[in-house]
N, C-alpha and C positions, 0 to 999 in steps of 0.2 A: 682177169681173176676167174678162179674157178668158180662154176653157178653155184648159187647158195640151193642144198638142196629143201625143199619147203613139203611139209604136208600140212594140206588145208582141209581142217575137221568141219564138218557140217552138211555136208554134200549127201543128199541133192537140193539141200538148201537153196532158196534163190538168192541169197548175200555171197555166200560161199561159192555158188557153182558161178558167179559174173565175176567176182574176187578173183578165182581159178581161171576162169578167161583172160584176164589181163595177166596172171602173171605167166601164163605159156606163152603168151606172146613178149615176155621179157627175157631177152637172152642173157640176165644177171641172175636168173632163176632156174633151177629145175623142178617142178613140180612133179613128184614123186605119186605114183597113181595106184595110190593108197588113201582112203580119208575115214577116220572114225566118224559112225554115225548113230543115229538112236534104233532103240530095239524094236520100234515100231514100224521102223521101215522095212518094206517086203523085199524089194530089188537087192539084188546083190553087186550090181554095179551102176555106172552112172558114166556117160560120155561126154567131154567137155572138149568142144572141137574135134580133133583127133585120137584125144588120148583117153582110152577108155580106163575109168578110176573103179578100184576094187574099196566097195564098203564094206567095212570092219564093225559089227555090230562088240556092245557091251562084253560078250560073253568070250570072246575072239582077239579082245586086243592084248591080254596077259601075254598071251601064247604068240602071238604076231610080229610083236613091236622089237623084242629083241632082235628078231632077225632082220628086221628094216635100218634096226641103230646101225648093224654090222653092215649092211647093203649101201646105205645112204648116211654117209658120217657127216658129223656136225649137223644133223635135224636141226629144225627149227618148226615148231607147230603154229599152225593159225589155227585160233578156234572161234566158230561161228557156230556155236552148236545151239544148245538149248538152256534157256535160264534154270532150269532145275538140274543141269549137267554142268554146270560153272565152278562147284567147289570139289565134286568128284575127280572130273577133268586135270583140275589144278594139280588136286594131291598125284593124279597118275603123271603128270609132266613130269612131276616132282620126284617120282619114286624111279623114273625109268631115266631121270636127269636131262630132262629136252628142254631147253629154253623155249617159251613160246609169247606170242602175240594173242591176250583175250580181248578178241573183239565183242564178244558175246556180252550183254547188259543182264543184270539180275546177279541171282545167288547173294551169299554175306560175302560183301566185300573185304571188310575188316578180315575176316578169315583166309581168305585169297591171300590177300596180303602178307599175313603172318606166315603163311604155309611157303610162299616164297623165302619170306626172309630167312624163316630156319632152315633153308632148303642148301645147296651150293648151286644152284642154277639162276638165273635172273629172266624177268618178262616184262612185257609192257603191256600195261594194263589200263583201258581207257573204256569209259561208257560210248565214248563215239570217236569214231575213225575218219569223221569227215575234216580235214583239216584245217576249213574254215570256221567250221562251228567251234572248235577248239581255240582258234582265236576271238573269236567272239567271245563266249566263255571267260578266257584270260583280260579281256578289255573289262568285263562287267567284276571281274575280280580285283581288277587294278583299282576300279571306283570303290568298291567297298572296302578295300584297305586305304585307299588315297582320303576317300570323302564319307566316312564312316556317320550315319543317321541321316544321308543325304535327302532320302525319301521318307523318312519320320512323319507318320501323319497320313501318308499313303495307303490307299487298298492296292493290294496285286491280285491279278486273276492271271493263271497260267493255262492255257487248253495246248494240249498235244493229239495230234492225230496221226494213225498210223495204219496198216493193212492189219485186217481182220486178225493172222494168223499171229501177230506178236502179242505175244502172252502175258508180258509185262508191262507195268510201266516207263516211259521212256527215264534213261538215264541219264540222258543230257538236262531232262527238265526238272529231275532229283536232284541233281548239282547245282542245278542254278539256285534253287529256294538258300541252300547257305547264304550262296551271294546277296542275295536280296532281304535275305534277315540282317544281314551286318550292316544292311543300308538303311535300317532302322523299320523294315515292313514283318510283322510276327505273321509267319505262313509254314504251313507244313505239307509235307510230302502227301499228306493224305486229300490235302485242296485241290492238289491236280486233276485238271478236268481230261480224263483219258476219254476217244472217242474212236471205236474199232468199226461201225456202223454202215458198212459202202454206200447204203441208202442217204444218212444224213453226212455222211463225207463229201458224195456227188450233189446234193439239192442244199445242204447248208455251208458247207464249206467252202463249195466251186473247185472242188480240185476235181482234176481233168482225169476223164473215165478211164484213160488208158494207162495211169499210175493209180488209181483206186488200190490194185494189188499190190504196190509198191512204193510206199512214200514217208515223207517224216516232217509232218507240218508243226511250227510251233509258234506263238504268239504270247508274249508278255506283257502284259498291259497295269498300269500304274495310273491311278486315279487320285486327287487329292481329297481331302477330307470334304471339298465346299463343292465339290466336282465341277471347279472352273477349270482344272489343268488335267492332261493326260498325256503320258508317255508310252509309246506304244514300239514294240521291237518284235521282228519275225524274223525266221529263217524255215524257207518251203523247199522242201528236197524232193522233186520227184526222181523217182526212179533210185539206182542203187550204184552209180558209178563212180559218184563223189566218194565213196568210202573205197574204192580200190587205190587209189595214189595215197590217202595215208596210211593205208595196211602196205603198202610195198614200201613207205618211207619207213614205219618201225620197224619190219622186217630188214630193210638195210643196217639201219641204228642198231638194233641189237646185235647184228652178226658183226658189224665193226666195233661193237663193245666187248665181244666174247673175243675177238680175234685179237685186239691190242691187249686183253688181259687186264684191263682195266674197272671190268664192273665186278669182280668177285676176289676174293682174297681166299676164295676154296673153301671157306668156313660158312660163307653166309652169301644167301643169294640178294640180290638186288632189285627192286620195284621200282620200272619208270613208268613214266605216265607220257602222254602225248603231247605235253606242254615240253619236257625233256626233247622228244625227238623233233618238237620244231624248233627250239634253240640247239640242237646238233649236238648239245654238250654231252 
């Protein structure tokens, strides 16, 4: 098949750059040499392997994007930018009819979904692109649906640690709150313990020093009322390679939906999740 044209936005950010490196090596894709970036980025380009990526500032993208669409047909955008940019970027992709994979967390997710649903494009929107973590979330959701109030009377502690530069609370941790509520535990997103201090991460959490600048550690602890029973679930990710596989699957899934013509009736967009991607339907 013809390689899928992919525009990976968010470079020179670490996550975007690492995923770009994986996409470049995959002959199913053509990573175009352009990436939308933030106004605070001073450099005009960023090199990934042998490809020089031109960085597009917010005030340039309105002029440049129509030319890119013409040069790279059937373009799919992949967004790993900044939480503050989530909704504006979603509106931008809709304006230019660019299907997209939103890997950036944060923003107003309800508004983002509505933006896509009221458009003629489709998107994969997920708080986490790691397939295995999404699968773990699905297992907890199944328990919540099948055994409601299973942990009624228990207390919950959610701790998450990410690199210092991550501005928002983990989208994965926030998503898990709803499931534990349905399992009978009153808990709010504000109660999530968020760690961003490298010293604490190294000395208290025992996160390997080589991954202090790039990790995602989560622990969910459920304790009975009389402290005689405790259940603890953890998923600790070092580095960012795990997100590349899920992102690639999401691109392929979205491309297939568009190609088969079953994702939209041209009047209304469709929002897919990583669960849809995992099911492949």
